N, C-alpha and C positions, 0 to 999 in steps of 0.2 A: 502493500498500501503506500503511494509515493505523497513525500510531506510538498505540501505546494501552498504557495500561498495565496491569498482573495483571490478571486477573479477579478470582481466587482465589474461583471463584462459588460453594465449596463450602461459604466460611469461615459462614454464620449458618444451616446446615443440621445438624438430627441428622445423628449417626454412620448409622439405618435410611436415613433419608430422602437422605444423600448417594450412598448408595451401588443405593439404588434410583433416582435419577436416570443417574447411572453407566449401571446395567444398560440403563437405558430408552432411552437415546441413544447404543451404543456400533455401531462403523461394526460390522453383524454381516458385510455383504457380504467385508469385507477377513479379517478373523477366518477366516470359512469358506471363504474362498479358499486362505488362507495351510493353514488343516484339511488341503483338499482333497488340497493340496499335499507335505503332512507324509503321509499315507496313503501317495500314489502311489508316493513315495520310498522308505514301510514295503513296499512290495510291490516293489519291485523291490531292496531292498539282501535280501530275505530268499530273490530267486530266484538271488541274486548268489551268496551267500553257507551260504545250506543245506546243502552238500554238506562248507563246511570242518572240520576236525578241530580242536575248540578246547575248551578246559576245564568252562565249563558248556554244548554242547551245539551242536548248531547253530544254534539261533535265537540265539545271543547276542549277534550283533550286530544283532538286529533288536531282542533283547531290551532294550539297550545303546540304539539310539538311539531308543525307544519311552520310555523316563526323560529323555533328549538334552530330547525333543519335554514331558516332560513341566514338566520344570523351567523351559525358555525360556519356555512358558504363565503361569509363576508371573513371570518376573522380567517377559513382556509387562504383564500387567495389575499388575503393581507400578509400574511406569514411567509405565504408562499415566495410575494417580491422583493422581501428584506432577505439580503445575502446572510449564509447564518452564520458566516465569522462574525457578521455584526454581531446578529443576537447572540453571541456565544461569552463577546466583550459583555455581557449584561448577566453571564451563568451565576457569578456571586453575588450581587445584592440578589439574583430573585430568587436560589437557594434561603438565603436572612428575610425575606421578603415571605416565603411559603412557610420558615420555622415562628415567624411574629402572627401571622395571621390566623395559624393553627394554636399557637395557646389564646389569641382571645377568644377561636372558636370554642377552647373549654371554658372560659372564661365567662364571656356574655354571648355565646352560640345561641340560637333557639332549639331548643328541646323538643322532640320529637319521640312519643311509642320510648324512651327512657334514654336516648342515644341524646347526640349533641356534636349534630354533627353541621350545624347551615347557620350562616348568619347571614341577615334581611336587607336590602338594598334595594330600595325607588322601590319599594312595592314585592321586591319580587327576592327569591331565597335561590341563594348561594352553598354549593357542595365545596368549601376550597380546597376539599384533598383530592380531589377532583386534580384543578388546576397544579397542586403540586404534583403529581407524575409526569407533569410535561418540564415544571422546576426541574424537578430532578436528574429525567434523561437531558436534557442541557449541560446543566450542573458535572454531570459525572462525566458526557461526553467529553467540558471544556479538560476537565482534569487526569483523564485517563491519553487522551491525545497528548496533553503536557506531560505526563509525568509513567508512559506504558515502559518504557525501559526502567524504568528503575522500580516498577513491579514484584520486581524477581527478590526485594527485599522485601523480607514477612511485614516490619515496619507501613512498608507505603500500600502494600498489599491489603493490610486491612484497614485503612484508611474510606477505602470507599462502604466498608458493610460500616464504619461510625458512621459517615456524615449520612448513608439512609437509616442505620437504625435508632438517628436522632427525631427522626418524621415518622419511623415506625411507630417509635412510641407515643408521639404525640395524638397519633390516628387512634392509634390502639383505645390509647383511653377513656376517647371520645362515647362510646368503644366501637371500632370497627377493624377487629381480627380482617376478616376478609381484605381490606384496599391496603392493610399494613404487608398482608402476606405477599401484594402485586407489586411492592414497591419491593421486597428483597426478592422477587425472583427478576425483575426487570435488572439490579443491581450483576447476580448473577448469572444470567444472560451478558452482556457487557463484560464482567470482567474475563467470561470461559474465553470471547473472541479475540480476546488479548493476546493471548497464547501464551496464558500462562502452567507452569508447573502442574502438573496432574497432584504433584506431593500436595500442592497449598489446595486442591479439591478435594483431596481425601481429607487433610487435614479441619477440614471447613465441617466437613460432611462427619468427622467423628468429633467438633463441636457440637453440633448440634443435637449430635446424638443423646449428646452425653446430655444435654444440656433439658432433655426432654422432660426430665421430670419436673424440673424447677420449673419451665415454661406451662404445662399439665398443672399444678400447682396455682397459677397466676390467672388462668381461664377462669371466666364466668362458667357458673352451673347450666345457663342452658348452651355456652361455646363448648361444653363437654359433652350435654349430650348429642347435640349436634353431632358430632365426631363418631359418639359411639353409637348412635340411631343409625348413623349412613353403613353401618353393615349389617346393624338385623331394624331396618323402621317399623317390623312388624310388633317388637317390643313393644313399642306403644302407636299404637293407628292414629290415635282421636286425640294423641299430642303430638309432641314433638315429631315424631314419625308421618304427617299425615300427609305434610305438603310434598314430601318423596314419592309418596303412594298414591294420590291422590296426580299426579305431575310422570308418572308409570303411568295409570290407567289411561290420563289422555294420551298420551304419544302413544302409547299401545292398540289404541281403541280407530287409529288414522287408517291404520293400513296403511293400506300402495298410494289413494289417491283421493286421501282423508274426511271428512265430515261434509267439508264444503267450509266456506266463510258463514259466518254467520248462526253456523248447523252444531258446530261443536256440543255435546253434554254438558263435558265436564266443564268446559268454561262460559259457555250462554248461562248455568245455572248457578255457576258462584263456586261450584266443588272446587273449583283451582287455583289454589291462595297466588297476589301481586302478578294477573295472569298479563297485565300492560307493563310489569316492571322484570321482576326478579327468575318469572318461567314463562316467560312471552316466547322463549322453542318451542315451550310445551303444547300450549294454544297453535304452534302452523305443525307440531307434528300431527294434532288432534284433526284437525281444521281442511291439513293442505297436504295432510299426511308423506308416503316417506317420497314424493316427486320433489313437494316443495321444500322440506329436510331439506332433499340431494340440492336443490335450489343453492338455497341457502346455503350450504355447505364449500356449494361453487364457489358460490361468488365470496366467500370469505380466504379461499385458498386463493383467487384471483389476487384481491388484496395483498393477502402474505406475501406469494410469491414474487409481484409487484417488490415490495416494501424488502424481501432480500434482496434483489438482483441489484434496485440502487442502493443496497447497504456494501455490495459487490464492485460495483461501478462507481462508488463514489471518490471523489477527484483527491480525498485525503483520508487521512486516520476520524476525525473531530467529523466528519459527513457517516464515517463508514460509523462509529460508534452512535452518534445521533439516527440516524437510521434503523440502526439494531436497536437500539433503546423502542423506538417506537415501534417496531414492527413484535417488540419482546410484549412491548404494553398490549398490542390488540389480542396477540399469541394466548395471553393468560388467560384474558377475560374470554375470550372465546371458548379456550376448552374447561378453565373452569366453570361457566353456568350452562355449558352444553353438558360438561360430565357430569355437573346440581340438578339437573333434568331430568339426566337417564339415571340418574340414583350410582353413579357414579365414581360422584366424589362429594361430600358433604357441604351440607348446604351454608352460605357464607353471603348470600346477598348481593355474591358481583351481577352489572347490567350485562348484556349481549351489545355489544356495539355496534352504532345507529340501527338498532332496533327496540330496543327498552325506551319508555319512555324517560322523559328523564330532561331538563337543559345544560345543565354543569356537566353531563356528559357529553350532551350532546356536542356540546361546543368544545368541547377536549380532543373530540374522537374529531374533528375537523380540521384543528390545530393541530393535532398529530399527522393528521393528512397531507397537510399544507409544509410542515418539515418537510415531506419523503419528496412532495413537488419541489420545492425548495433547495435540497441535495439533489435532483437527475437536472432542475435545470441547468444547476454550476458545471455535472457532469459532462452537460454537452455543451457548452459556453466556454472549456479549460480547455 
């Protein structure tokens, strides 16, 4: 992976020419794959919420999601046109700003359902932990690209985990164990591609294994129950195991072609919990069947393959780390959400990218895609 300077390929062109070159060379396959996912998500959200009684009518959730998508697209193209080398210059302020906001969330955040994860701003609710994922990716990309040669020193090797651990601790305190684990997974992927010695990877694994009893003692009762019941949800079919059982029933009843939009028994009769957020994949399985789920997975594979290709073809280490961080962020969310819906992983409450209802997560996803487009454009013009 060659080291080069920032391209600044647009600096000597007029504003009109600059934007024409961007439009011409943007990765449309990636953009249209993401938009297809969003359209599928809108259909499923409308199917699951059209019977809801809300102030602005049954279409409120779908309308809100559409607005989140449009706002997300704006941020996507905004991030794509700023050279990612310039973005990396604010990596350290972004990291510390994330810490400050996450501390603020713990002190003055909005509490819902026993969790304090949101802040209220201009009449809207935001979840800062989602934006902190992007801040972490940018910060670690900057750090690893500068210090890659020193990572053979165990002290430098532990620093990325310490930086990530601080964010994880603040998010765990909300409490949001699932999101905290995403931060750890992103860091592992980014460290792995540095070509670090397997000796260090084995050491990390052994440390985690030895710390498991201590980590287990810090988990809350409902978090332990989720892990235990994922192995056997029938132990508590009407309690902690209910969500997983209903999810598996929904997916299994979909068959090859599904029961049709607005016709899923589990989703339309509200047996399925969190059906437009965490368990939205179960609705796709029930109403659109194996074919619908296959279409969804095909689109996700296309997005992930694009992310890997952009990481491989990035013009420098910074771009490679950034694209890897974004792709691993997407991959972890897809893997855990679908695995959870199928009963293959513990229920962690992680949403499905571009499909699940939610503003902060949708905008974060589009910012992540904006970074990929950004690196792709610089790889062409460098």
